N, C-alpha and C positions, 0 to 999 in steps of 0.2 A: 393266243396264236393268231395267225392269219392277218397280220398287218394291223391288229388292234393296238391302241395306245392308251395309257392311263396317265392322268395328271393328278398332282397333289400340290396345293399351295402350302407353304411353310407355316401359315397361320392356322391351317386346318388339320384335323386328325383323320379326315376321311379321304378316300380315293374316289375319283369319278372317271368313268370311261369317256375318253375324248371323242368328239365328233370329227371324223376324218373325211377328207375329200380325195379324189384321185384313185388310182388303182394301187392297192397295197401289194407289197412283195408277197411271195408264197410263204406259208408258214415254215419256220426253220429254227434250228438251234445252232450254237457254236459260232454265231456271227459276231461282228463287231458293230457298234453303234456309237458314233462320236459326233461332236458338235463343232462347227466352224462358223462363227458369226451367228446368223439366224437360221442356219440349216443343219439338220442332223443327217449324217451319212451312214447308211446301213450297207455293209459289204459282206459277201460270202455266207458261209454257214452250210448246214446240211438239212435236207428235207426230202420231199418226194416229188418226182416229176413223172407224170403218166403212170403213177402207181409204183414206181421204182425208186429205191433210196438213191440219193445223189448228193454231190457237193455242188454249191453254186459259186460263180464268180461275178455275179451281177452287183450293180451299185444302184441304190435308191436313195432319194433324199426325202426328208420330211421338213417342210417349211414351217418354222416355229415363230415367225415374226408376229403372228396374230393368233392368240390361243383360241379364237372363235373360228378360224379358217385354216386349221392344220391340213396340209395337203401333201400327199405322196406323189412322187414322180420317179420314173425309171430314168437313169442317166444313159444317154447314148454316148458312145465313144467318139471323140473327135480327133482323129489322127494319132500317129504313134503306135506303139504296140497295143494289142487288144487288152493287155492287162495280165495280171497273174493267173496261173491256172486255178481252177476251182479249188476251194479249201474251206476248212472250218478249224476252230480251236487255234486260230492265229491271234496276233495282237494288231491293233491299229492305233497309232499314236498321232495326235495332232501336233505339228510343228509349223507354226505360223499358219499359212493357208494350204499346207501340204498334209496328206495323210500317209503315214509310214507304216506299211504292212510287213510284218515279220513272221516267217515260218508258217506253221499250221500243217494240216494234213487233209488228204482226200481219202477215199476208201482203200487206196492202194499204197500211197507213199506219204512220207513226211518231208517237209521242205526246209531248206537252210538258206532261203533267199530273202531278199529285201526289195520291196516295190514301193514306189512313191507315186501318189495320185495328186496332181496339181488341181485344186478345186477351182482355180480361175481359168486355166487353159482347158480343163476337163481332159487331161491326158495322163497316161501311165508311163513310167520309166522304171526299168529294173536297175538297181544299183549293183555295180560290180564289187565283189568282195576283194579286198586287198590284204596283203601280208601273207606270211607263211600259212599253209593249209592247216597245220597243227595248232595255230593260234586263232583260227576262226571258230565261231560257234557252229555246232553241228546241227543237223536237221532236228527240229523239235516242234512240239505242239503242247498245249496246256501250260504255257509259260506266261510270264508277265513282262511288260515293257513300260518303263517310266522315264519321262523326260525330266532331267534336272539341268538347269541352265541350258547349255548347248550340247549336252551328252545324253544319248539314249542308252539306258541300262536294260539289258535283257536278262531275266533271272528265271531259273528253274525250268519246268517242263521236262519232257522226255522225248527221246527219239527212238 
């Protein structure tokens, strides 16, 4: 927990705790952790804040370009909407330099929304759902999302 990370080389059968710099994110579960280039992006999840259970909507990066200098950083929002509501059990799929966040839940609601984070501009945008309402996916969490060519497939979960 608590922002710790572990590394394993494919030639080895042992795991080693990585030395990390920077301020790690608060301990959490139900978050996503994806890689674009040499940075890993951690988004959302649930944990505790001031002793109370809560969902997060923060974004942190872990610089991976040098395995000896792994460094956490909290990302500040630069313009545009402040991003999706706090959530966990969502999916986050890398599409080029974008992170596509689908669904999830907080302690009160499940979401049927899609948000895109531009890792270059460091901005969020909510995608509008198109088509008849009965053909859109419903609010869900605990699902999967997989990119195949230029199509994102969302499967399973429950609302």
